[in-house]
C-alpha positions in Angstrom: -7.0 0.6 -15.5 -9.3 -1.0 -12.0 -6.4 -1.3 -9.8 -6.0 3.2 -11.2 -9.5 3.5 -11.0 -10.5 2.2 -7.6 -7.2 5.0 -6.7 -7.4 7.2 -7.9 -11.6 7.0 -6.0 -11.0 6.4 -3.7 -6.8 8.3 -2.4 -5.2 4.7 -2.6 -1.9 4.0 -4.5 -2.4 1.0 -6.9 0.9 0.0 -5.0 -0.8 -0.9 -1.4 -4.5 -1.8 -3.9 -2.5 -4.6 -5.5 -1.6 -6.5 -1.5 -6.0 -6.8 -1.4 -7.2 -9.8 -2.4 -10.1 -8.9 -4.3 -13.5 -10.5 -6.2 -15.9 -8.7 -8.7 -19.8 -9.6 -7.9 -21.4 -9.4 -10.9 -24.8 -9.3 -10.7 -27.2 -6.3 -13.0 -28.7 -5.8 -8.9 -25.3 -5.9 -6.4 -22.1 -4.7 -8.7 -19.8 -4.1 -6.6 -16.2 -5.0 -5.8 -15.6 -7.2 -3.1 -12.2 -7.3 -0.2 -11.5 -10.4 1.1 -8.3 -9.9 2.7 -5.2 -9.0 2.1 -2.2 -11.3 0.5 0.7 -12.7 2.5 3.6 -10.9 2.6 5.5 -14.0 2.0 6.0 -16.3 -1.3 4.1 -20.0 -0.5 6.2 -21.2 1.6 9.4 -19.2 2.0 10.2 -16.6 4.3 11.1 -14.4 1.5 9.0 -11.2 0.7 5.7 -10.8 -2.1 7.0 -8.0 -4.7 3.4 -6.2 -4.1 4.9 -6.9 -0.3 8.2 -4.8 -1.2 6.5 -2.4 -3.5 3.5 -1.6 -1.6 7.1 -0.7 1.7 8.1 1.4 -1.1 5.3 3.0 -2.1 5.2 3.9 1.7 8.8 6.1 1.0 7.5 8.6 -1.1 5.4 8.9 1.1 6.7 10.0 4.5 6.0 7.3 6.4 8.7 6.0 6.9 12.4 5.9 5.0 13.8 4.4 2.5 16.6 3.0 4.5 14.1 1.1 6.9 12.8 -0.4 3.7 15.9 -2.2 2.9 16.6 -3.5 5.4 12.8 -5.1 6.1 12.9 -6.2 1.9 16.9 -7.7 2.3 14.4 -11.0 2.7 12.6 -10.5 -0.4 12.3 -12.4 -4.1 12.5 -8.4 -5.7 16.9 -8.0 -6.5 17.5 -4.4 -4.3 20.5 -1.9 -5.5 22.0 0.6 -4.9 24.7 2.8 -7.1 27.2 -0.2 -5.3 26.0 -3.2 -6.3 24.4 -1.5 -9.5 28.3 -0.9 -10.3 29.4 -4.2 -9.6 26.6 -5.9 -11.8 27.2 -3.9 -14.6 31.4 -4.3 -14.1 30.2 -8.7 -14.0 27.6 -8.7 -17.6 29.8 -6.4 -19.9 33.1 -7.6 -18.0 34.9 -3.9 -18.2 36.2 -2.5 -16.1 33.8 -0.9 -13.5 35.5 3.3 -14.4 34.2 3.3 -17.5 30.5 2.2 -17.0 30.7 5.1 -14.1 29.0 7.8 -16.7 26.7 4.7 -17.6 25.3 3.9 -14.1 24.5 7.3 -13.1 22.0 8.5 -15.7 19.1 7.0 -12.6 
């Protein structure tokens, strides 16, 4: 709820806010939210992008800052599986152990 309210108040997308390190000062005289920094884009000790970072990248696509292909090229090295139509189709084929042509109707309802 707090992230949604901050998003509306400051006109910043929730996926961007989720990458900030926030602290809440609850002293009655000082009640405020402090930005202490930006979260790491990588999982600790790895070169894998975090879910929050990938969400922020795709938010940038929605905002028209960059293309989806640019994000996919960056986010390919992430902890988040990125699916396109073919990979969804192959995953369904493997999971259901069925002819993928039969599954096309199921996978096209996005």
